[in-house]
N, C-alpha and C positions, 0 to 999 in steps of 0.2 A: 702412534699416540705419544704426545709429549708427556714428560714426567708430571704426575699429578701433584700440585701444591695443595697440601691439606690445611685448610683454614676454615674456621667457623665463627659465627657471631651469635651471641646470646642477646635477644631483643626484649627480654623481660618475661615475667610470668605473673599470674594472679591466682590467689587461693580460691578454690571452688568449694572444698569441703574439708573440715578438720574434725576427725573423730578418732576411733581406734587407729585408723589409717588416715592420711591426708591426701587430698587430690588437688593438683594444680593444673593450670593451662599455660603451657610455655610456648614462646615464639622464638624461632631461630632460623638461621640459614647457613649453608656451607658450600664450599667449592665442589664442583662436579668432576668426575673422572675425565670427561671429554672437554673440559674447559668451562669457564664461566661459573656462575653461581646459581643455586636453586632460588626459587621464590621464597617468600616467608612461609615457613612450615609451622603449622599450628598443631600442637599435640597435648592431650591430657596425659599427665604423669602421676603415677601412684608413688607417693613418698612414704615408704614403710620402713626405712632403716635397713640395717644389715642383719643377717641371721647366721647362727652357728648350727652345725650338726656334729654329733659325737658318736663314734663307733667304739664302744667299750668292749675289749676282748680279753678273755682270760686264757693265756696260752697253756696253762697247766691242765685245764679241762677242755680246751679248744671250744669254748662257749662264747657267745656274745649276748649283750643286753639289748633287748627290744622293748619298746613301750607301746601300749595300746590305749587309745583314747578316742572320744567322739570328735569327728571333724565335720562341721556344718557344710563345708564345700563339697563333701562326698555324700550328701544326703540323698542323692538319686541312685546310689549304689544298689544293685540288684539284691545283694545280701544285707549289708547294713553299713552305716557310716562310722563304725568303730574301726580305725585303721591301725595296722602294725607298722611301727616306724623306728628309726634310730632316735636317740635323744636329740632334742633341738630346742632352740630358744632365740629370742630377739635380743640384739645388741642395742642397749640404750645409748643416747648421746654421751660421749666422753668415756665409754667403756672400751676396753681392749677385748677383742674376740676370744683370746685364750682364757682370760679371766671369766668370761661368760660361759665358756665350755665347762670350766670347773664348777661354776655355780649351778648351772642347769643340770649337770650330772647328779649333783647332790639333791637338788630340789625335786627332780623328776624321777630319780631312781635310787636315791640314798647311796650313791657311789662316790667315794673319795678318789678323785683323779690326781695323779702325779705326772707331770711332764707330758701333757697331751701334745701330739705332733700334728702340725698342719699338713694335710695331704692333698687338698684340693681347694681352690678358690675360684669362683666364677660368678658372672652376672646371671641372675635367674631368668630375666626377660628384659634385656636392655632397650628394647623398642618402647617399653611402656612403664618401666619402674627403675628406680635407682638402686634397688636392692642388690647387694653382693652376699654370697654365701661362702662361709668358711667351714670346711669339713675337717674335723680332727679325729685322729686315731689314738687310742690310749690302751696300754696293757695294764690290767688291774685284776684284783682278786674278786671274783663274782660268786664265791662259794656261799656267802650269806646274804645275797641280794635277792630281793623279791618284794611282793606286797603292793599296796596302793600308796601312791605318793602324789605330790602336787600342792600348790598353795591354795588354801581356802579363799583367800582374798581375791584370787583370780578365777575361782570356780573350777580349778583344775581337778580332774579325777583320772589318774594315770595308773594303769596296771602294768607292773614290770614283769617281763618274761626273760628268763635266762635259757637260751636256746643253743643247741649244738650248732657249731659253725656250718657244717654241711647242710643242716636243716634250714638255717637262715638263708643260705645261698639258694637253696631250692625254693624257698618262699619268694625270693626276689625273682628267680627265673620263671616261676609259675604265676606271677602277678599278684600274689598275696600281699607282698610289700610293693607299694605302687606310687608313693610320693617321690618327687624328684630327688630330694636330699638323700633319702634312704636308699634309693636305687643306685645313685652315683657312689655313695659310701660303700654299699655292698659290692658293687662292681670293682671298685678299687681294691677292696679287701680280698675278693676272689682272686684277682690277678696277683696281688702282693703275696697272698698265702701260697699260690701255685709256684711263684718264682722262688720263694723260700724253700719250698719242698724240693724243687729241682736242684737248688744250690747245695742242699744238705745230703743229696744222694751220692 
């Protein structure tokens, strides 16, 4: 097989819907691994911007902050659609993801973050959406964190839980924590914590 020359052409798009999210129909083509070009590919694309997730950890008590809120997409859950998650929020145009992480921690959980560290960046579903996810880890004092938070203007109703790290990891492994951002954040944390424990022995 000859070396694949990677080229693609954008052939335009049209807006289909513009609401809380926007949907467009794009046309494009690209070179093929075996040579030549594809035909014109027609795809609907969800344009929802980027998203941050934040895992706030208090090393002194080895606890993490989780938030619980109603999620319409989980309405068919056998138990209920109130999900346990890490802090998360949407990045508006012109915003830096790190600044959004700091803002969302304050709005959703009343936590003042200092120097959040980017630990993962990925496309959530690149076949159908432009969304990228930025996951941050931050060490902070969680001793006085709790209660109900969120913006009234956005009808947010968010209950904050401060959970022992071992319990939070168990919740992830047992499927109590089940949205992708939170699972990936907790898996990173589980590995990071285990490596630090080994290094300190």
